[in-house]
N, C-alpha and C positions, 0 to 999 in steps of 0.2 A: 504494500500500500504506500504510494509515494506521498511524502509530506508536502511537496511543493508542486505547483503546476509546471508543465514543460516550458522551456524558454522559447519564446516566439521568434520568428525571423525579425531582424532589426528593421525598423521603419525609417524612412528618410525623414529627418526632422527639419521643420521650417523654423529657423532661428527667430524670425520676426514674430511668428505666432507664439512661440514660447516666451519671448521677451515681453510682449504686450500683455499676455495672460498673467505672467508672474508679477508684473508691475501692478496690474489690476487687483490681484489677490493681496499683494502687499498693502496697497492702499486700503483695501477693505478690511484688513486687520485693525485699522484705525490707529496702529502704532505710531507711524510718522506724524499723523495729524494730532494725536493726543500728546506726543512728546513736545511738539512745537507749541501747542495750545497751553500746556501746563507750565512750561518753563520759559517761554519767550513771548507770551502774549498776556494781556490783561485778563484776569479770571472773570468768569460769569457769562461768557458768550455761548458756551456749550456748542451744540451742533449748528448754531447759526453763525459761528465764526468761519472766516474764509478758509482757515486751515482744514476744515472739514468739507465745506460746501464746494469749493473749487475742485479739489482732486476727485471727490466722489461724483461730482457732476461730469467730469471728464470720462470716468469709467462708465457711467450710465450712458453718456452720449456715444461712446465707442460701442458699447453693447447693443444699443438700439440700431446703430448704423450697420454693424457687422452682421447681426442677425437678419436685419432687413435685406442686406445684400445677399446673404446665403439663401434666404427664402425666395426672393423675387428674381435676382439677377443670376446668381451662381447655381441655381438648382434646376437643371434640366430645361433650360430655355429652348423653346421651339419644339417641345415634345407634344404639344397639343392638349395638355391637360393642366388644370389649375394647380398653383403652388400649394393651395390649402390641402390637397390630397396627399402631399408628401410630408406634411407636418406630423411628427409623432404625437399621438393623442395626449401624452402628459403635458405637451406645450400648451394645449388648450386649457388644462387645469391651471397651469402657471399664469396664463393670460387672464383667466377669470379671477384668480386671486389678486393679481396686480391691478386689474381693472376695478375690482371691488374696493381695493385700498384707495385708488384714486377717486372713486365715486364717494367714498366715505367723507371726503372734504365737505360734502353738502350737509352732513349732520355732525361734523366733528366739534368737540368742545373747544378746540383751538383752530378755528377756521383760517387764521392767518398763517399757520405753520404747516398744517397737513397737506395742502395742495403741492407745495414745493417738495416736501419730504416724500410724498407718495409718487410724484412725477419722477424723481430720482430713482425711487424704488422700481418703477417700471423698467428703466434702463438697466438697473442692477440685475433684475430678473432675466432680462434679455441677455446680459453678459453670461449669466449662469447657463442659459439654454445654449448659447453659442459654444461655451466651453465644453459642455457635454456632448454636443451634437456634431460639431465641426472639427474639433481638435483630434488628432491622432493620439492613440494611447500613450506613446512615448512622449509626445508633447505635453499631455496632461500630467504625467508623472514628473517630468522635468520642471514644469511650471510650479507645481506644488513644492517640490524639493527646493528649488531656488528661492522662491518667495518666503517660505517658512524658515529655511535655514538662514537667510539673510536677517530676518527679524530676530531669530534666536541669537545669532552671533553678535549682532548689534546690542541686544539686550544684555547678554553676558558681559560685554565690554562696559556698558553703562553701569551695570550692577556692581562690577568689581572695582572699576576705576573712578566712577562718579557716584558713590553710594548714596549721597544725599538726594540724587535724582532717581537712581535705579532701584532703591529699596523702599518698601512701604513704611510710612511713619506709624507710630503707635496709634491705635484706633479702637475705641470701646475697650473690650477686655484683652485685645491683642497687643502684645508688646512691640509688634512691628519687626522690621528687619528682613521680611520675606522679599525675594527678588520680584520686581515688576518690570525692570528694564525700560523699554521705550513706551510701555503701556501705563495705564492709570491704576492698575491693581494686579495682584497675582493671578486672579482668575482669568485675566485676559492673556497673560503670558503662557500659562500652563497648556492650554489647548493648542497653541501654536507650536509648542515643543513636541507634542505628540504627533501632529500632522507633519512636522519636519522629519521625525523618525520614520513615519510611514512613506513619505515621499522619497527619502533616502533608501529605504528598503526596496521600494519599487525600482530605483535606479540599479541597485545591486542585482536584483532579480532579473532585470532585463539583460544586463551585460554579462554578469557572472564571471568577472575577471578580477584579478588582483588590483588592477588600476582603479576599477570602480569601487572596490572595497576600501582601498587606501584613501580615496577621495571622500567617500561617504562615511567611513568609520569615525574619524575625529569629529565630524559635524554631528553625527548621531550621539556620540559621547557628550558633547557640549549640550545637546538638547536634553539628554537624560539628567545631567547635572543641573541645568536650569529648571527642569521639571521638579526635581527634588527640592531645590532651594526656594522655589516659588511656593511649595507647600500646597499646591492645588489638588485637593482631595477629589473633586469632581472629575478632573481629567485623568487622574490616576485610576479611578474606578472605571472610567471609559476605556482606558488602555487595557485594563484587565478584561473587559468584554471583547476587545479586539483580539487579545491573545487567545481567549476562549474560542472565538470565531475561527481564527487561524488553525487552531487545533481540531475544531469540529469539521471543517471542510473536507479533509482527507477521508474522514469517516463517511461523509455524505457521498463522496465519489465512489467509495468502496460499495456502498449500498446500491448505487446506480449500476456498477459492474456486476453486482450480485443479482441483478434483474428486478429489483424492487421498482414499483411504479412511482413516478414523481409526485402524483397527487397524494399517495399514501405517506411518503416522507414529508411532503409539505404540510399535510394535515397534522401529522404527529408533532413536527417541529413548531407549528403554529400553536397547538394546544399547550405544549410545554412552555413556549415563550410567554403566552398570555398568562398561564398559571403562575409562572415565576414572577412576572411583572406585578400581578395582583398581590401575590404573597409579599414581595419586597415592599410595595407601596402601602400595604396594610400593616407592616411590621417595621417601618423605617426607624422608629425610635429605638426599638429593641435591638435591631441590627447595628445601628450606629453606636449604641452603648456597648454592645459586645465587642465592637472594633475599637473601643476607647475614644470615640468621637462624641461631639455634642449631639444629644438625641434630637435636637431641633434642626440639625444639619445647617448650622450657622444661621438659625432663625428662618430657614426656608419654610418649614411647616407652618410657622406663624404667619409668614408672608402669604402663603397659599390660602390660608384661611381668610385673610383680609381681601385678597384678590377675588375669591369666590363670592364674597359679600358684595363687592363692587360690580361684579358681573351680573348678579341677580337684579340689579337696577336697570340694566340695559342688555338683556340677553341676546336679542336677535341681530342687531346691527352694531352693537358696541359703542364705544366712545369716539371712534375715528382712528384711522391708522396713526400709531405713534403719538396719539393725542393725550391720553390720560396722564402720562407722567410729566407733561408740560403745563398742566393746569393746577396751580398751587392750591386752589380752593378744594380740590378733590384729594390731594395727597397730604395736606397739612396734618390731618388728624393721625393718619397711620404713621407718618414720618415722626411725629412727636412721640407717639407711643413706643416706637422701636428705637428712637434716638439716632436715626440714620436715614438719609435720603437714598434708599436702596434702588430706586429708579427703574425697576423691572419686576416682572412676576417670577423670575427665576424658573420658568417653565414655559416652553414654547406653545404648548396647547392652551394653557391659561392666557398667555400673552395674546394669541390670535383671537380668542373669544373676547378678551377685554377690549381689544381695539376694533375688531371686525365682526364680532358676534358669532352666533352659531352658523350663519350663512358663510362667513369667511372660513370658519373651521371646516366646513364641508369641502371647500376648495383645497385647503391645506392638507386634509386627510387624503384627498385624491392624489396630491403630489407625493405624499409619503408612501401611499400604497403602490404607486407606480414605481417608485424606487425599490421598494421591498420586493414586489412581484417580479419586476423586470430583471433586477440583479440576481435574484434567487433562481429564476428560470434560466438565465444566461449561464450562471455558474453550474447549475445542474446538467445542462446539455453539453457544455464544452469543457469545463474545468480549465479554462484558459487563464493565463496570467492576468490579462486585463480584467476578467470578471472576478478573479480572486482578489486583486488589489482593490477594486471598487467595493467588494463585499466588506473588506476591512475598513475602508474609508467610511462607508455608510454606517457600519456598526458603531464607529466612533461618533459620527454625527448624531445618530439616533440617541445614544446615551447622553451626549452633551445637551441635546434639546430637551431631555427630561428634567434636567437640573438647572438649565440656563435659558435665557430668552434670546437665542441667536437669530430669531426671525426679525429682531430689531437691529438698528445701527447699520443697515446695509452690509451685514457681516459677510466676511469671506466664507463662513460656515453656511450661510444662506446660499451663496453662490454655488458652493459645492453640493449642497442639498438639492438645489434645482438641477445642477448638472447630473447628479446621480439619478434623478427621475427620468431623464431622457437618454442616458448613455446606452442603455440596452435596446433602444427603439430607433436607432439611426436608420433612416430610410434609404432606398435606392434612388439616387438622384440622376443617374445617367452620366455622372462625372467621375466614376471610379470608386464611389462609395457603395457600401453593401446594404442590402435590405436587412431588416431585423431578423428574418429567417436565416440569412447568410451569417449574421453575427454569431448565431448559435452553432454554426457548423465549422467555422474556421479557427484553428488553434490560436491565432494572434488575437482574436476577439474583436478587433477594430479594423476599419478599412485602411487601405494603404493610400 
């Protein structure tokens, strides 16, 4: 039973595609913007500061133009059928989610802020679709590895040599000192560390040479050190899920070779996963205490209680995309009680319902199910390196979104989440790219 998928034939890499995607992902970590805003600008502007708005607007504009070009100009021109027939169905779910977020400006509690933020969000979602749909697998891996590794190396340098900027100050009951690097807190640095490790792992698995290992090894060690020094429990737990997924996939492939039906395995895994999730979330306090951690998970359980109360007042349409946390009259009471402006629901499902209501949640769940079903089927049928790597990436994203609100902030995790929803549904464009059926039959997993 092989532990790893076979090495695919190496693809020709387009450096410009890698560079622009890596830059976009780096911007979407918010690290550069946060560092400039915290240390070189007047405080209090938040996301309305130019250090956020300008670079994120550029990523959004590129995403919209690049996806539009891929849809209308570059996809099978002259074939006599509409471009909409070649769009993977998850893109429609992404479009509905982004469109609903934009429409929420009409009922937002912060009507002067939501239109701009939501409009940028449309472009960021388009960037995610383009990343998953149009980039070759090797380009996706290199973009993640380069962007996340750059953020980690820069953060390690700042944390070690400029500790008054790179380490967290004392806060509430915490003595401080955890690494935050170019970010605003440790929970922003730690997931970047894990994704850097996964990106570097993808590079090693693609090339399987000493040169690749010598390049990726030191960077991965730095990422592990930064993860440890940041003290990010959420990302460490998510990394544990990634390791479990990596260990489970060879067993799944063995089941396939043994002749088991995919629906049987999928049903069994789904029941086990749902049962585990229900057990974990109904016993969070006990599990955290057994692990020697705060039973409230750094007040998350208390925050979730408050957020559910806010949702009950506007369950169907929510308060508007990204709007609730910008309205002081709504947040003052809970902030005062917790002694901290926590600024998010710390759970993406709750965050979506808070901002966009149950209707927005339907679109979000469709995106998530597309990623789960698409990558699972792709991995089952091929066992390719591309499907294996994306399974690990999505396992991490899934875990992170249970404990954090990465649907906010135009996050790199949202970009990758959207990319994961379409990557297994890449259509036949007549331009050398494969159909979704061909994706499940070729060892490399992605088009050349």
